[in-house]
VMD Tcl script that draws the C-alpha trace (Angstrom):
set ca {
  {-267.26 45.43 -128.15}
  {-265.51 49.14 -128.50}
  {-262.54 50.43 -126.12}
  {-264.96 53.10 -125.39}
  {-266.10 53.44 -121.52}
  {-269.78 53.55 -121.04}
  {-271.57 56.40 -119.14}
  {-272.11 53.91 -116.66}
  {-268.34 52.69 -116.16}
  {-266.92 56.76 -117.10}
  {-268.68 57.94 -114.12}
  {-267.18 54.87 -112.05}
  {-263.78 56.14 -112.73}
  {-264.15 59.67 -112.83}
  {-265.20 59.16 -108.77}
  {-262.78 57.29 -108.08}
  {-260.45 59.57 -109.15}
  {-262.00 62.73 -107.11}
  {-261.83 60.57 -104.19}
  {-258.61 59.96 -105.26}
  {-257.53 63.63 -105.41}
  {-259.98 64.82 -102.17}
  {-257.95 61.86 -100.47}
  {-254.54 63.22 -101.30}
  {-255.78 66.80 -100.30}
  {-257.03 65.28 -97.48}
  {-253.53 63.96 -96.16}
  {-251.35 66.79 -96.71}
  {-253.89 69.37 -94.38}
  {-253.42 66.74 -92.07}
  {-249.81 66.10 -92.10}
  {-250.03 70.18 -91.34}
  {-252.24 70.11 -89.45}
  {-250.70 67.81 -86.97}
  {-247.31 69.45 -87.59}
  {-249.43 73.34 -86.73}
  {-251.04 71.18 -83.55}
  {-247.47 70.36 -82.30}
  {-245.98 73.32 -82.71}
  {-248.37 75.30 -80.72}
  {-248.35 73.20 -77.84}
  {-245.14 73.64 -77.90}
  {-245.05 77.26 -78.06}
  {-247.79 76.86 -74.81}
  {-245.18 75.29 -72.60}
  {-242.63 77.89 -73.51}
  {-244.79 80.84 -72.89}
  {-245.05 79.31 -68.83}
  {-241.52 79.71 -68.51}
  {-240.42 82.88 -66.99}
  {-238.25 84.11 -70.48}
  {-240.40 82.50 -73.05}
  {-237.49 83.29 -75.43}
  {-234.65 80.96 -74.05}
  {-233.82 77.57 -75.94}
  {-236.65 75.08 -76.05}
  {-235.44 72.34 -73.26}
  {-236.31 69.18 -73.48}
  {-240.30 68.93 -73.03}
  {-240.63 71.98 -76.11}
  {-237.73 70.56 -78.08}
  {-239.50 67.06 -78.48}
  {-242.68 68.69 -79.85}
  {-240.66 70.92 -81.98}
  {-238.82 68.26 -83.63}
  {-242.42 66.75 -84.10}
  {-243.43 69.67 -85.85}
  {-240.53 69.82 -87.70}
  {-240.75 66.21 -89.38}
  {-244.70 66.67 -90.39}
  {-244.00 69.75 -92.00}
  {-240.70 68.83 -93.52}
  {-242.68 65.67 -95.06}
  {-245.20 68.77 -96.53}
  {-241.96 69.68 -98.38}
  {-241.22 66.96 -99.71}
  {-244.28 64.41 -100.53}
  {-246.85 67.32 -101.66}
  {-244.36 70.21 -103.01}
  {-247.19 71.88 -105.16}
  {-249.60 71.81 -102.06}
  {-250.96 75.75 -100.98}
  {-249.28 74.88 -97.06}
  {-245.75 74.52 -98.45}
  {-245.04 78.19 -97.62}
  {-246.79 77.71 -94.59}
  {-244.74 74.69 -93.50}
  {-241.36 76.81 -94.33}
  {-242.14 79.43 -91.78}
  {-243.56 76.40 -88.83}
  {-239.84 75.16 -89.71}
  {-237.98 78.23 -89.18}
  {-240.00 79.07 -86.19}
  {-239.35 75.53 -84.38}
  {-236.01 75.81 -85.38}
  {-235.69 79.53 -83.72}
  {-237.79 78.45 -80.69}
  {-234.74 75.19 -79.98}
  {-232.04 77.96 -80.58}
  {-230.91 76.51 -84.27}
  {-230.91 80.35 -85.40}
  {-229.01 80.58 -88.56}
  {-230.75 77.58 -89.60}
  {-234.05 79.02 -88.98}
  {-233.00 82.52 -90.74}
  {-232.32 80.64 -93.67}
  {-236.05 79.41 -93.94}
  {-237.55 82.82 -93.24}
  {-235.00 83.88 -96.06}
  {-236.03 80.70 -98.43}
  {-239.88 81.92 -97.93}
  {-239.06 85.57 -98.40}
  {-237.65 85.36 -101.73}
  {-239.36 81.87 -103.15}
  {-242.48 82.72 -102.68}
  {-242.84 86.40 -103.24}
  {-247.05 86.54 -103.77}
  {-247.20 84.52 -99.93}
  {-249.09 86.75 -97.42}
  {-246.48 85.13 -95.30}
  {-243.12 87.30 -96.29}
  {-244.07 89.94 -93.59}
  {-243.78 87.02 -91.20}
  {-240.59 85.73 -92.52}
  {-238.71 89.61 -92.19}
  {-239.84 89.60 -89.52}
  {-238.72 86.28 -87.54}
  {-235.57 86.45 -89.44}
  {-234.98 89.82 -87.52}
  {-235.81 87.68 -84.12}
  {-233.60 84.97 -85.09}
  {-230.07 87.88 -85.78}
  {-231.32 89.17 -82.60}
  {-231.35 86.51 -80.20}
  {-227.82 84.87 -82.04}
  {-226.69 88.81 -81.10}
  {-226.19 89.72 -84.64}
  {-227.70 93.19 -83.56}
  {-227.21 95.76 -86.78}
  {-228.38 92.84 -89.14}
  {-231.59 92.36 -86.35}
  {-232.42 96.06 -87.12}
  {-232.19 95.69 -91.30}
  {-234.83 92.48 -90.81}
  {-236.99 95.06 -88.63}
  {-236.22 98.14 -91.12}
  {-237.56 96.11 -94.35}
  {-240.72 94.96 -92.80}
  {-241.36 98.42 -91.28}
  {-240.41 99.89 -94.93}
  {-242.02 97.20 -97.04}
  {-245.40 96.12 -95.22}
  {-246.08 99.61 -92.94}
  {-249.79 97.92 -92.30}
  {-248.38 94.49 -91.00}
  {-249.83 92.77 -87.62}
  {-246.36 92.85 -86.60}
  {-245.19 96.27 -87.13}
  {-245.63 97.20 -83.52}
  {-243.56 94.26 -82.18}
  {-240.85 95.43 -84.47}
  {-240.54 98.83 -83.52}
  {-240.47 97.68 -80.15}
  {-237.92 95.14 -80.87}
  {-235.84 97.63 -83.29}
  {-236.21 100.47 -80.16}
  {-235.14 97.92 -77.54}
  {-231.61 97.05 -79.86}
  {-231.23 100.86 -80.29}
  {-231.34 100.73 -75.75}
  {-228.56 97.89 -75.83}
  {-226.35 100.11 -78.32}
  {-226.71 103.25 -76.22}
  {-228.73 104.97 -78.71}
  {-232.07 106.20 -76.38}
  {-231.83 108.86 -79.15}
  {-232.90 106.58 -81.84}
  {-235.38 104.70 -80.07}
  {-237.49 107.51 -78.00}
  {-240.14 108.08 -80.93}
  {-240.37 104.61 -81.27}
  {-241.51 104.13 -77.87}
  {-243.50 107.30 -77.26}
  {-245.51 105.68 -79.90}
  {-246.23 102.80 -78.64}
  {-247.07 103.18 -75.11}
  {-249.91 105.30 -76.34}
  {-251.56 102.29 -77.77}
  {-253.58 100.14 -75.15}
  {-252.75 96.30 -73.58}
  {-249.60 94.95 -73.24}
  {-247.19 96.06 -75.84}
  {-248.43 99.63 -74.64}
  {-246.99 98.88 -70.98}
  {-243.92 97.25 -72.45}
  {-243.05 100.28 -74.58}
  {-243.40 103.04 -71.77}
  {-241.56 100.95 -69.16}
  {-238.83 101.00 -72.07}
  {-239.15 104.66 -71.91}
  {-238.95 105.28 -68.93}
  {-236.09 103.00 -68.03}
  {-234.29 105.23 -70.97}
  {-235.35 108.46 -69.51}
  {-234.21 107.74 -66.48}
  {-230.36 106.93 -67.93}
  {-230.37 109.96 -69.61}
  {-230.80 111.16 -65.84}
  {-234.05 112.97 -67.37}
  {-235.40 112.50 -64.28}
  {-238.59 114.68 -64.37}
  {-239.63 112.87 -67.67}
  {-239.12 109.43 -66.32}
  {-240.92 109.97 -63.32}
  {-243.86 111.02 -65.27}
  {-243.32 108.21 -67.32}
  {-243.23 105.50 -64.46}
  {-246.29 107.39 -63.02}
  {-248.23 106.45 -66.47}
  {-246.74 102.33 -66.25}
  {-248.26 102.27 -62.86}
  {-251.50 102.57 -63.89}
  {-251.30 100.14 -66.63}
  {-249.52 97.59 -64.87}
  {-251.24 94.13 -65.34}
  {-249.72 92.78 -62.24}
  {-249.50 94.10 -58.27}
  {-245.81 93.73 -58.28}
  {-245.01 95.46 -61.30}
  {-247.55 98.48 -59.97}
  {-245.62 98.42 -56.98}
  {-242.15 98.40 -59.02}
  {-243.05 101.47 -60.81}
  {-243.92 103.28 -58.30}
  {-240.90 102.78 -56.43}
  {-238.85 104.00 -59.36}
  {-241.42 106.82 -59.26}
  {-239.05 107.08 -55.87}
  {-236.00 106.52 -57.46}
  {-236.49 109.57 -60.04}
  {-237.12 111.92 -56.62}
  {-234.23 110.76 -55.09}
  {-232.09 111.30 -58.15}
  {-233.04 115.01 -58.11}
  {-232.16 115.25 -54.35}
  {-235.70 115.80 -53.60}
  {-236.26 113.53 -50.69}
  {-239.03 115.36 -49.09}
  {-241.24 113.76 -52.51}
  {-239.20 110.63 -52.19}
  {-240.00 110.09 -48.58}
  {-243.51 111.29 -49.48}
  {-243.98 108.92 -52.74}
  {-243.23 105.61 -50.70}
  {-245.36 106.74 -47.75}
  {-247.98 107.21 -50.19}
  {-247.23 103.56 -51.72}
  {-247.23 102.38 -47.72}
  {-250.62 103.08 -47.28}
  {-252.05 102.10 -50.24}
  {-249.88 98.84 -50.74}
  {-252.17 95.49 -50.65}
  {-249.69 93.00 -49.77}
  {-247.32 92.62 -46.53}
  {-244.46 92.48 -49.61}
  {-245.04 95.66 -50.84}
  {-245.71 97.05 -47.10}
  {-242.25 95.62 -46.29}
  {-240.69 97.08 -49.68}
  {-241.74 100.43 -49.18}
  {-240.91 100.95 -45.09}
  {-237.45 99.88 -46.23}
  {-237.43 102.64 -49.26}
  {-239.21 105.37 -47.03}
  {-236.48 105.04 -44.07}
  {-233.86 105.71 -46.56}
  {-235.74 108.87 -47.92}
  {-235.85 109.88 -44.41}
  {-232.21 109.32 -43.62}
  {-231.17 111.58 -46.72}
  {-233.25 114.40 -46.31}
  {-231.18 114.92 -43.14}
  {-233.40 112.63 -40.79}
  {-230.90 109.48 -40.05}
  {-232.50 109.09 -36.75}
  {-236.28 108.31 -38.09}
  {-234.86 106.72 -40.85}
  {-232.61 104.14 -38.63}
  {-235.48 103.66 -36.12}
  {-238.00 102.86 -38.86}
  {-235.48 99.95 -40.49}
  {-234.78 98.77 -37.07}
  {-238.24 98.18 -36.79}
  {-238.57 96.55 -39.64}
  {-236.33 93.87 -38.88}
  {-238.06 93.43 -35.38}
  {-241.14 93.38 -37.80}
  {-239.76 90.61 -40.09}
  {-236.69 89.18 -38.57}
  {-234.55 86.16 -40.81}
  {-236.84 88.01 -44.26}
  {-234.63 89.44 -47.37}
  {-235.84 92.09 -45.91}
  {-234.65 92.48 -42.62}
  {-231.50 91.84 -44.21}
  {-232.17 94.65 -46.89}
  {-233.31 96.74 -43.43}
  {-229.28 95.56 -41.75}
  {-227.80 97.03 -44.80}
  {-229.51 100.00 -45.73}
  {-229.24 100.82 -41.72}
  {-225.14 100.58 -42.50}
  {-225.37 102.90 -45.31}
  {-226.85 105.53 -43.76}
  {-224.28 105.26 -40.87}
  {-222.15 105.14 -42.99}
  {-223.06 108.09 -45.93}
  {-224.91 110.08 -44.02}
  {-223.61 110.07 -39.92}
  {-219.81 108.61 -40.61}
  {-220.48 106.61 -38.41}
  {-217.96 103.38 -39.44}
  {-218.63 101.38 -36.38}
  {-222.01 101.42 -36.35}
  {-221.92 100.75 -40.13}
  {-219.54 97.40 -39.54}
  {-222.13 96.36 -36.82}
  {-224.72 96.94 -39.52}
  {-223.20 95.58 -42.53}
  {-222.16 92.30 -40.00}
  {-226.14 91.76 -39.10}
  {-226.78 91.76 -42.88}
  {-225.73 87.85 -43.00}
  {-227.35 86.91 -39.86}
  {-230.49 87.81 -41.17}
  {-230.44 86.08 -43.98}
  {-227.38 84.51 -45.34}
  {-228.62 84.12 -48.63}
  {-229.75 87.41 -49.26}
  {-227.65 89.44 -52.20}
  {-226.69 92.18 -49.56}
  {-224.26 89.85 -47.64}
  {-221.53 90.28 -50.54}
  {-222.07 94.12 -50.91}
  {-222.57 94.38 -47.33}
  {-218.82 92.56 -46.63}
  {-217.18 94.83 -49.34}
  {-218.99 97.96 -47.75}
  {-217.45 96.60 -44.35}
  {-214.29 95.90 -46.32}
  {-213.95 99.12 -47.59}
  {-213.98 100.87 -44.27}
  {-211.53 99.11 -42.74}
  {-209.29 99.71 -45.62}
  {-210.05 103.07 -44.80}
  {-209.18 103.33 -41.41}
  {-205.78 101.37 -41.83}
  {-205.10 104.03 -44.35}
  {-205.65 106.72 -41.70}
  {-203.62 104.71 -39.14}
  {-200.57 104.35 -41.93}
  {-200.64 108.02 -42.33}
  {-200.43 108.93 -38.97}
  {-197.74 106.16 -37.87}
  {-196.06 106.89 -40.73}
  {-192.39 107.75 -40.75}
  {-191.86 108.06 -44.72}
  {-193.56 111.13 -46.51}
  {-193.87 109.35 -49.53}
  {-195.77 106.55 -47.23}
  {-197.96 109.05 -45.55}
  {-199.00 110.65 -49.16}
  {-199.74 107.53 -50.77}
  {-201.69 106.46 -47.66}
  {-203.82 109.78 -48.44}
  {-204.11 109.35 -51.97}
  {-205.32 105.62 -51.49}
  {-207.94 106.93 -48.91}
  {-209.24 109.47 -51.51}
  {-209.98 106.86 -53.93}
  {-211.49 104.81 -52.06}
  {-213.78 107.38 -50.88}
  {-214.18 108.06 -54.21}
  {-214.47 105.06 -55.83}
  {-216.07 102.30 -53.26}
  {-217.94 104.37 -50.37}
  {-219.35 106.65 -53.25}
  {-218.44 109.86 -51.33}
  {-216.94 112.29 -53.87}
  {-216.88 115.57 -51.15}
  {-214.74 113.08 -48.79}
  {-212.32 112.50 -51.37}
  {-212.14 116.06 -52.76}
  {-210.71 116.69 -49.30}
  {-208.30 113.98 -49.01}
  {-206.89 114.83 -52.27}
  {-207.06 118.94 -50.82}
  {-204.72 117.34 -48.08}
  {-202.37 115.56 -50.31}
  {-201.57 118.47 -52.32}
  {-201.34 120.87 -49.36}
  {-199.42 118.17 -46.54}
  {-196.97 116.86 -48.93}
  {-196.95 119.59 -51.95}
  {-193.21 117.72 -53.04}
  {-194.80 114.67 -53.37}
  {-195.17 112.70 -56.52}
  {-198.67 112.38 -55.88}
  {-199.36 115.63 -54.95}
  {-200.07 116.42 -58.76}
  {-201.91 113.24 -59.64}
  {-204.41 114.72 -56.31}
  {-204.62 117.76 -57.80}
  {-205.45 116.38 -61.03}
  {-208.09 114.13 -59.58}
  {-210.04 117.19 -57.74}
  {-210.78 118.82 -61.66}
  {-211.97 115.58 -62.76}
  {-213.94 114.73 -59.84}
  {-215.42 118.19 -60.21}
  {-216.02 117.91 -63.81}
  {-216.74 113.92 -64.12}
  {-218.92 113.75 -60.87}
  {-220.22 116.96 -59.75}
  {-220.91 118.82 -62.93}
  {-219.33 121.63 -61.30}
  {-217.58 122.87 -65.05}
  {-216.40 126.04 -63.67}
  {-214.58 124.19 -60.44}
  {-212.59 122.10 -62.54}
  {-211.11 124.85 -64.90}
  {-210.01 126.43 -61.51}
  {-208.38 122.87 -59.99}
  {-206.83 122.50 -63.60}
  {-205.47 125.76 -63.74}
  {-204.31 125.47 -60.77}
  {-202.21 122.04 -61.23}
  {-200.52 123.63 -64.50}
  {-199.20 127.11 -62.11}
  {-198.15 124.42 -59.55}
  {-196.43 122.06 -61.79}
  {-196.39 122.98 -65.29}
  {-193.25 119.93 -66.48}
  {-195.77 116.90 -65.16}
  {-197.90 114.31 -67.07}
  {-201.20 115.57 -64.73}
  {-200.77 119.28 -66.21}
  {-200.53 117.47 -70.09}
  {-203.90 115.97 -69.31}
  {-205.34 118.78 -67.47}
  {-204.22 121.00 -70.57}
  {-206.17 118.42 -72.56}
  {-208.77 118.85 -70.48}
  {-209.31 122.61 -70.60}
  {-209.27 122.65 -74.38}
  {-211.56 119.57 -75.19}
  {-213.65 119.37 -71.66}
  {-216.41 116.89 -73.99}
  {-213.82 114.54 -74.81}
  {-215.57 111.37 -72.43}
  {-212.69 109.01 -74.19}
  {-210.09 110.68 -71.96}
  {-209.33 109.62 -68.25}
  {-206.68 109.46 -65.82}
  {-205.01 106.22 -65.86}
  {-205.18 106.18 -61.88}
  {-209.12 107.16 -62.09}
  {-210.72 104.43 -62.97}
  {-214.52 103.96 -64.03}
  {-217.28 104.38 -60.78}
  {-217.55 100.36 -59.50}
  {-221.34 102.37 -58.16}
  {-224.60 102.85 -59.38}
  {-228.10 103.65 -59.26}
  {-231.18 102.60 -57.51}
  {-229.98 100.93 -54.33}
  {-232.18 97.59 -54.72}
  {-230.68 93.97 -54.62}
  {-228.62 92.70 -57.49}
  {-227.13 96.06 -58.32}
  {-224.35 97.59 -56.50}
  {-225.12 100.55 -54.15}
  {-225.63 103.51 -55.73}
  {-224.25 107.31 -54.96}
  {-226.73 109.37 -53.83}
  {-227.21 112.70 -54.79}
  {-226.29 115.24 -51.71}
  {-229.06 116.05 -49.17}
  {-230.77 119.40 -48.97}
  {-229.47 122.34 -47.09}
  {-230.33 122.17 -43.39}
  {-232.73 125.07 -44.09}
  {-234.61 123.21 -46.06}
  {-234.63 120.35 -44.30}
  {-238.31 119.31 -42.83}
  {-238.48 119.37 -38.88}
  {-238.22 116.05 -37.72}
  {-241.22 114.13 -36.30}
  {-241.68 112.43 -33.47}
  {-241.68 108.61 -34.37}
  {-243.92 106.35 -32.87}
  {-243.64 103.57 -30.78}
  {-245.63 100.26 -31.27}
  {-247.98 99.25 -28.60}
  {-246.60 96.50 -26.36}
  {-248.46 93.06 -27.22}
  {-250.29 91.32 -24.47}
  {-251.71 87.94 -23.92}
  {-253.91 86.74 -21.25}
  {-253.13 83.87 -19.54}
  {-253.81 80.55 -21.00}
  {-254.66 77.21 -18.96}
  {-252.31 74.60 -19.62}
  {-252.75 72.61 -22.95}
  {-250.58 69.47 -24.70}
  {-247.50 71.12 -25.75}
  {-248.51 70.87 -29.78}
  {-251.67 73.02 -29.13}
  {-249.57 75.57 -26.79}
  {-246.93 75.65 -29.90}
  {-249.86 76.18 -32.35}
  {-251.29 78.98 -29.57}
  {-248.04 80.54 -29.09}
  {-247.62 80.88 -32.94}
  {-250.90 82.23 -33.57}
  {-250.72 84.62 -30.76}
  {-247.69 85.78 -32.24}
  {-248.32 86.37 -35.61}
  {-251.05 88.22 -34.16}
  {-248.91 90.28 -32.21}
  {-246.51 91.01 -34.87}
  {-249.64 92.21 -37.53}
  {-250.22 94.55 -34.99}
  {-247.38 95.79 -34.28}
  {-246.89 96.77 -38.05}
  {-250.10 97.93 -38.11}
  {-249.39 100.42 -34.93}
  {-246.07 101.46 -36.78}
  {-248.11 101.82 -40.30}
  {-250.33 104.34 -38.85}
  {-247.30 106.10 -36.59}
  {-245.80 106.83 -39.81}
  {-249.13 107.94 -41.21}
  {-249.25 110.02 -37.47}
  {-245.88 111.17 -38.21}
  {-246.11 112.26 -41.51}
  {-249.58 113.73 -40.94}
  {-247.58 116.32 -38.35}
  {-245.06 117.21 -40.65}
  {-246.95 118.11 -43.99}
  {-250.36 118.54 -42.66}
  {-251.38 117.78 -46.53}
  {-251.36 113.86 -45.99}
  {-254.78 112.32 -44.87}
  {-254.89 108.79 -43.13}
}
mol new
graphics top color blue
foreach p $ca { graphics top sphere $p radius 0.5 }
foreach p [lrange $ca 0 end-1] q [lrange $ca 1 end] { graphics top cylinder $p $q radius 0.2 }
display resetview
């Protein structure tokens, strides 16, 4: 009997070997499939979070761990399989989601360098950039995005890399480098076009290119995926109008939004901005009345608290009525103690009290130095806390005029030049102030600083040690400090003040006696109906006032 297998036995052995090979292939495929499924489940959970790029919490982190374990098994048990590069990418992305950025980047680098023929190398380079970005290593992130864009110009991740790189440029305050990419991406369809357009609009606004920014915000509003985001963009259009000192245009922008708003929240937001724009356009009474209407229509709500704050702001900035301003600021906490405007209102109220104390000290002080210091502190309060550079200039001038021998006089003179140069953009006026300072106090430290700015007017690093950066910003929205608005239009350019409408009084017919629960429900329903009617009547009166003013706005 020979050792050679019979034909029947050979076929049987070959079949067994094929089954074994197939089983092994099936095993590592199933292992990878399970790992990938765990990863996708975790990604689905993360996508539901407010910040999908935050570190994974316990739930999705457990799924990522399972994905890492399964993919690692592929690397150890099946190192020659065709799924090894997929497994490396899966491990890296799972580590990235868990916040282990350096380890994730190592896996992406391993894939990119050890698998030169893999069709996943562009993904590895992209996600290595994301890992560096989340780890706040921005230059490394930009370098990775550059590598992707250069090495794989047709990658499906190209647009994401452009957007992320542009965002890093914006964070580095290099908008000029971000703008070309954002303009290209903003013309694309879908979510990425919307996101790029929004970033471009905000970058233009930050660069004070308000006309271009308004145009971009309008495009963003047209493409916004939700009604809330659409309203946000249209409100930013109004911000651009206000930044251009065109309060009449801002009023019309907010009025159009008010008439087209689909939700009560959007209408309330539009009314708040509309009222403030009226005030800044020189129609303070109409603006304050509309803010009072908002408080009456939406008591104890975030809108009422914001309306109280905006009322105080108009009283303070436009009417110079500090008593009424303090009362309005006090009302913010009464309307909603948790409002983000409570802290701002308290700060502005405290500033007004400080200003009053400086005025009192100036009048009562028997010391020239103390009186001069009170004037100087009053000027800085106007400039840095109340956002009124014109008033600050008056106080600085008063100090130089009334206390010319005070050590603070040359500092006040320098401050006048600095305000004109850095706050008001009046280069010629600033030069006159600095030259007058040098002539009056040639040996002072302030004169030396004035000479420096006359020689290098564009030196943005040079700041007077007594003049800290402004603590106010634009726009006036929850979470941001109050903005410094541009000056209102000249009186001759202001539109005529229309008569504001008065809501119709709500009346209810006598009701038959009911049990207390039913009576309470009926009263609540009647109150809600009356409130809705009142709000509608006020909106109708706003529309009527706008038609009377411009003759161009249709209901």
